[in-house]
C-alpha positions as CSV (number, residue, x, y, z in Angstrom):
1,X,22.0,-104.1,-69.9
2,X,24.7,-104.0,-67.3
3,X,26.5,-100.3,-66.8
4,X,30.1,-100.5,-65.1
5,X,31.0,-98.0,-62.3
6,X,33.0,-95.5,-63.0
7,X,35.6,-94.7,-60.4
8,X,37.3,-91.5,-60.5
9,X,41.1,-91.7,-60.9
10,X,43.2,-91.2,-57.7
11,X,46.8,-89.9,-58.1
12,X,49.5,-91.8,-56.5
13,X,51.2,-90.8,-53.2
14,X,54.5,-88.7,-53.8
15,X,57.2,-90.6,-53.5
16,X,59.2,-89.8,-50.1
17,X,62.5,-87.5,-50.6
18,X,65.7,-89.0,-49.8
19,X,67.7,-87.2,-46.9
20,X,70.5,-85.1,-48.1
21,X,74.0,-87.1,-47.5
22,X,76.1,-85.2,-44.5
23,X,79.1,-84.3,-44.9
24,X,82.1,-86.4,-43.9
25,X,83.1,-86.1,-39.9
26,X,86.5,-84.6,-39.6
27,X,87.7,-84.8,-36.1
28,X,89.2,-81.5,-34.9
29,X,93.1,-81.5,-34.1
30,X,94.4,-80.6,-30.7
31,X,95.0,-77.3,-29.8
32,X,98.7,-76.2,-29.9
33,X,99.9,-73.1,-29.2
34,X,101.8,-71.2,-31.9
35,X,104.2,-68.2,-31.5
36,X,102.6,-65.1,-30.1
37,X,101.1,-62.5,-32.4
38,X,100.0,-59.4,-32.4
39,X,96.8,-58.6,-29.8
40,X,93.8,-58.0,-31.2
41,X,91.4,-55.4,-30.4
42,X,88.5,-56.5,-28.3
43,X,85.2,-57.0,-30.2
44,X,83.3,-53.8,-29.6
45,X,79.8,-55.8,-29.6
46,X,81.2,-57.8,-26.8
47,X,81.4,-56.7,-22.9
48,X,85.2,-56.5,-22.1
49,X,86.6,-59.4,-19.7
50,X,86.6,-59.1,-15.8
51,X,90.3,-59.2,-15.0
52,X,89.1,-61.3,-11.9
53,X,87.9,-63.8,-14.3
54,X,90.6,-64.0,-16.5
55,X,92.2,-67.4,-16.7
56,X,95.4,-68.0,-14.5
57,X,98.9,-67.5,-16.4
58,X,101.4,-70.2,-14.8
59,X,105.0,-69.1,-14.8
60,X,107.4,-72.0,-15.3
61,X,110.6,-72.0,-13.6
62,X,113.2,-71.9,-16.4
63,X,116.2,-74.1,-16.3
64,X,119.2,-73.3,-14.0
65,X,117.3,-70.7,-12.2
66,X,119.3,-72.1,-8.7
67,X,122.5,-71.6,-10.4
68,X,122.0,-68.4,-11.6
69,X,120.6,-67.2,-8.1
70,X,123.8,-68.2,-6.8
71,X,125.6,-66.4,-8.9
72,X,123.8,-63.4,-8.5
73,X,124.5,-64.0,-4.8
74,X,128.1,-64.7,-5.4
75,X,128.5,-61.3,-7.4
76,X,127.4,-59.4,-3.8
77,X,129.7,-61.8,-1.6
78,X,127.3,-63.7,-0.2
79,X,127.7,-67.2,0.5
80,X,124.7,-69.9,1.1
81,X,125.3,-73.0,3.0
82,X,122.3,-75.2,4.5
83,X,121.5,-78.9,4.7
84,X,123.8,-81.4,5.7
85,X,127.6,-80.3,5.2
86,X,129.4,-83.3,3.9
87,X,132.7,-83.6,2.4
88,X,131.9,-83.1,-1.1
89,X,129.3,-80.0,0.2
90,X,132.3,-78.8,2.3
91,X,134.6,-78.8,-0.7
92,X,132.1,-76.2,-2.8
93,X,132.0,-74.1,0.1
94,X,135.4,-73.7,0.6
95,X,135.7,-73.2,-3.2
96,X,133.3,-70.3,-3.3
97,X,134.9,-68.9,0.2
98,X,138.1,-68.9,-2.0
99,X,137.4,-67.2,-5.1
100,X,135.7,-64.5,-3.1
101,X,139.0,-64.5,-1.0
102,X,141.2,-64.2,-4.4
103,X,138.9,-61.4,-5.6
104,X,139.9,-59.2,-3.1
105,X,139.6,-58.5,0.8
106,X,135.9,-57.2,1.2
107,X,133.4,-58.5,3.7
108,X,131.7,-61.7,3.1
109,X,128.5,-62.6,4.3
110,X,127.9,-66.4,5.4
111,X,124.4,-67.7,5.5
112,X,123.8,-71.0,7.4
113,X,120.2,-72.1,7.2
114,X,119.0,-75.7,9.2
115,X,123.0,-76.7,8.9
116,X,124.4,-79.3,10.7
117,X,127.8,-81.2,9.4
118,X,130.1,-84.0,9.8
119,X,133.1,-83.3,12.1
120,X,135.9,-83.4,9.5
121,X,133.8,-81.4,7.0
122,X,133.2,-78.6,9.6
123,X,136.9,-78.3,10.3
124,X,137.9,-78.1,7.0
125,X,135.5,-74.7,6.4
126,X,136.7,-73.6,9.9
127,X,140.2,-74.1,8.2
128,X,139.1,-71.7,5.4
129,X,137.7,-69.2,7.4
130,X,140.9,-68.8,9.3
131,X,142.6,-68.1,6.3
132,X,140.5,-66.0,4.4
133,X,141.6,-62.1,4.4
134,X,138.2,-60.4,4.4
135,X,136.1,-60.2,7.4
136,X,133.3,-62.9,7.4
137,X,130.1,-62.7,9.1
138,X,127.8,-65.6,9.8
139,X,124.4,-65.4,9.8
140,X,122.4,-68.5,11.5
141,X,118.4,-69.2,10.8
142,X,116.6,-72.3,11.3
143,X,118.3,-75.2,13.2
144,X,122.1,-74.8,13.5
145,X,123.5,-78.1,15.4
146,X,126.4,-80.2,16.2
147,X,129.8,-79.2,14.3
148,X,127.9,-77.0,12.5
149,X,128.3,-74.4,15.5
150,X,132.1,-74.7,14.9
151,X,131.7,-73.1,11.3
152,X,129.7,-70.2,13.2
153,X,132.5,-69.8,15.9
154,X,135.0,-69.2,13.2
155,X,133.3,-66.2,11.8
156,X,134.6,-63.2,12.6
157,X,131.0,-61.9,13.4
158,X,128.0,-63.6,14.2
159,X,124.3,-62.9,14.0
160,X,121.2,-64.9,14.2
161,X,117.8,-64.6,12.6
162,X,114.7,-64.5,15.4
163,X,113.7,-68.2,14.1
164,X,117.3,-69.6,15.1
165,X,117.8,-72.6,17.4
166,X,121.1,-74.0,18.2
167,X,121.8,-77.2,19.5
168,X,125.2,-77.9,21.2
169,X,125.5,-81.3,20.6
170,X,128.5,-84.1,20.5
171,X,128.9,-85.5,17.0
172,X,127.9,-88.9,15.8
173,X,131.3,-90.7,14.8
174,X,131.7,-94.7,13.8
175,X,134.8,-96.3,13.3
176,X,135.6,-100.0,11.7
177,X,138.4,-101.8,11.2
178,X,141.2,-103.7,13.2
179,X,141.9,-102.8,16.8
180,X,145.0,-100.9,15.6
181,X,143.0,-98.9,13.2
182,X,140.3,-98.4,15.7
183,X,142.7,-96.8,18.6
184,X,144.1,-94.9,15.5
185,X,140.6,-93.3,14.6
186,X,139.6,-92.7,18.1
187,X,142.5,-90.6,18.8
188,X,141.6,-88.3,15.8
189,X,138.6,-88.1,16.8
190,X,139.6,-86.9,20.3
191,X,141.9,-84.3,18.8
192,X,139.2,-83.0,16.7
193,X,136.7,-82.6,19.1
194,X,139.1,-80.8,21.3
195,X,139.3,-78.5,18.4
196,X,135.9,-78.0,17.6
197,X,135.1,-77.5,21.5
198,X,138.1,-75.5,21.9
199,X,137.0,-73.1,19.1
200,X,133.4,-72.6,20.6
201,X,134.5,-72.2,24.1
202,X,137.0,-69.2,22.9
203,X,134.4,-66.7,21.3
204,X,131.8,-67.9,24.3
205,X,134.0,-67.2,26.7
206,X,134.0,-70.2,28.4
207,X,136.0,-73.1,29.7
208,X,136.3,-75.8,27.4
209,X,134.9,-78.7,29.7
210,X,132.0,-76.6,30.4
211,X,130.9,-76.6,26.7
212,X,132.3,-79.8,26.3
213,X,129.5,-80.8,29.2
214,X,126.9,-79.1,27.5
215,X,127.6,-80.8,24.5
216,X,126.8,-84.2,26.3
217,X,123.5,-82.8,27.1
218,X,122.6,-81.9,23.9
219,X,121.7,-78.0,25.1
220,X,119.0,-75.9,23.2
221,X,119.4,-72.4,23.0
222,X,117.1,-69.8,21.3
223,X,118.2,-66.7,20.2
224,X,118.5,-64.6,23.8
225,X,120.0,-67.8,25.3
226,X,123.0,-67.9,22.8
227,X,123.5,-64.0,22.9
228,X,123.8,-64.6,26.6
229,X,126.0,-67.9,26.3
230,X,128.1,-66.3,23.5
231,X,127.4,-68.0,20.6
232,X,126.2,-65.2,18.8
233,X,126.5,-61.2,19.0
234,X,123.0,-60.3,18.0
235,X,119.5,-60.9,16.4
236,X,119.3,-59.4,13.2
237,X,116.1,-56.8,12.8
238,X,114.8,-54.8,10.5
239,X,116.0,-51.1,10.7
240,X,113.9,-49.2,12.9
241,X,111.8,-52.0,14.8
242,X,113.0,-53.4,18.0
243,X,114.9,-56.1,19.0
244,X,112.8,-58.9,20.4
245,X,112.1,-58.6,24.4
246,X,114.6,-60.8,26.3
247,X,117.6,-60.1,24.0
248,X,120.5,-59.5,25.4
249,X,123.2,-56.6,24.5
250,X,122.5,-53.1,23.4
251,X,122.3,-52.0,19.8
252,X,125.6,-51.8,18.2
253,X,127.0,-48.1,17.2
254,X,125.3,-47.1,14.0
255,X,122.3,-49.3,14.4
256,X,120.3,-47.2,16.9
257,X,117.8,-49.9,17.7
258,X,117.7,-50.8,14.2
259,X,119.3,-53.6,12.0
260,X,119.8,-54.9,8.6
261,X,116.7,-54.4,6.8
262,X,117.1,-50.6,5.9
263,X,118.7,-48.0,4.0
264,X,121.5,-46.0,5.8
265,X,124.8,-44.6,5.6
266,X,127.4,-47.2,3.9
267,X,124.3,-48.9,2.2
268,X,124.7,-46.9,-1.1
269,X,126.7,-49.9,-2.3
270,X,126.0,-53.4,-2.4
271,X,126.7,-54.9,1.2
272,X,127.9,-51.3,2.5
273,X,129.3,-51.0,6.2
274,X,126.5,-49.3,8.0
275,X,128.0,-50.2,11.4
276,X,131.6,-48.9,9.8
277,X,133.4,-52.1,11.5
278,X,134.6,-53.6,8.3
279,X,131.9,-55.6,7.6
280,X,129.0,-56.1,5.3
281,X,125.4,-55.3,6.5
């Protein structure tokens, strides 16, 4: 008799559980700052941020800030002249000077920084300075060269910052055209050069031929040498600080070794007359 083998029943293995579907991916939109809102109080559970580790805030210059700056200077009767003075720049400079002259006879401060000029442009500004009613004080800084020295010489008072350099040189001119036109323009240039060097010689107390000879050599002056030559009257210094060694000329009345940097009599109003000489300081 055949007896069948009995096998125990085994359960089927469990079916694998399908993975849960992932949510769809949505890229984060780029950050765009919105209008400022009320400041949120710091989280008490988090320590306060160290100010030294705070991100730097960058201030962007608003549009038109140079024009606003020049307007503020003009309100205080301060005119800036820098770079190369050509015909257009001379027209704008003359317009500013004439505008201040039309507003009154108060002193005017002409700031000359790294200034060079074409000969006709310099002569046109010199003519305006001759008719402006208020006293004009020229402040020279950086490199003042060529015909720009004529503009400085046309100012009633002339001062120099410690870093100023002065180059007495002949201007560069060029002509083209017919022989007759060249001869006429050469004569015009000779007359303009005579006017330029004559004005510089007048304020320096020197002979015009001496000034013209120094211009041919492109003579360079520092502040001390410019004062000794007569191009400028004094150096601009901070009140209470002595003048740099080697600078000629004693302090003017009312300065007492000081300069333009501090308060004093006449400084209560913008551009006060501290020296009582009819000019702004």
